[in-house]
N, C-alpha and C positions, 0 to 999 in steps of 0.2 A: 504494500500500500504506500503510494507516494504521499508524503506530507509536505506541502509547500510551506515556504516561510510565512510566518504570521506576525502579529503585532508583538513588539518587544515589551518587556516589563522590567521593573527593578525589584529584585528579591529582598527579603528581610535583611540579608547579610550585606546588601549594597552592590551586588553583581547585576549587570544588565543581562537579562535572560531572554533568549529566543526559543520559546517552547516548541518542541517538535512531536514528542510522543508523550501523551498523558490521557487522562480520562476525557478531558475536554476535546482533544484533537482527534484521537482514534478510538476512544473507549477503553483504553488500557486500565485494568483494575489493579495491577501489582507492579507496574514499571513506569518510569518516566525517563525521558531523554531530552536534553536541551543544550544549546550553545550558551556558554557563559563568557562574558567579556568584562575586562577592567582596563581602564586607561593607564598610561605610563605613571608608575609610582603609586597608584591607588591601592588601597587595601580593603579587605572585607572586614566586617565586624567579627569579633570572636564568636564562634557559634558551633553547634553540632546538629546532627540529624539523629534524634533519639532512637528511632526504630529502623532507619534505613542504612543500608550499605551503599557506598558510592564508588564508582569507577570514573576516573578523570583522564581523558586523552587530550594532551596539549596539541592544538592544531596551528597556533601562530604565537609568536612572541616568546616570553619566558616569565617564570614566576617562582616564588619561594613559598612552600607550604610548611607552616609551623604547627606543631601539635605536641601533645604530652604535657606533663606538669609544668606550669608556667610558660607554656609554648616554647620550651627549651629545645625540643627536637625539631629538625627541619630537613627538607630536601629541596634542591634546586631542580626545577623542571625546564626542559627545552623541548622544542617541537618533536613530536613522536613519542615522548615519554608518557608513561601511564602510572598513575598512583591509585592505590586502593585505600579508601577511608572507611574503617569499620563503623558500625552503628555506635552512637554515643561518643565518638572520638571528638573532643574539643579541638578546633583548629582555626587558623586564620591564614589568608592568602595575601601575599604582597606581590603586585605586578612588577615586572621588570621595566627597564627604561623605555621600551616600546609597547608596553601593555601586553595583554595576552587574550587569546580566545581558546576555549577548550570545549570539547563535547563531553558532557557528563551523563552518565546513566545511573539512575538511583532506583533501588528497590522501594516501592511505595510511591507516594504522590509528590506533587510539586510544592505543596505548601506546608511542609513539615520541618521547617528550619527553626531552631530555638537559639536565641541570642544568649550569650553568657557574659556576666560582668567579669572583666579580666583582673579586677583588683583582688 
């Protein structure tokens, strides 16, 4: 099933989202897929997806993904890299000098992001 580009939105964590696979677009009950974009040097809010596992494929630019206690762990992503984020894993993403675009696939729905107070 071809899913054409639709209207973009801004997610709770601050990422620009272009929804592709969801309940609203194709009737998916247990999976969502979308493009996520941040501009140069932008960062997401600290957040987690309580019940959902997430796979992120970086398609343009670069970013750093921080996670773990005090966001002390991190990985640098370049085009073609894939990161797995387990359910409940608190994380934050910092876009590189040219921003980034990634395709994310998440078990569950589009609207299950929970913000975390980093203090």
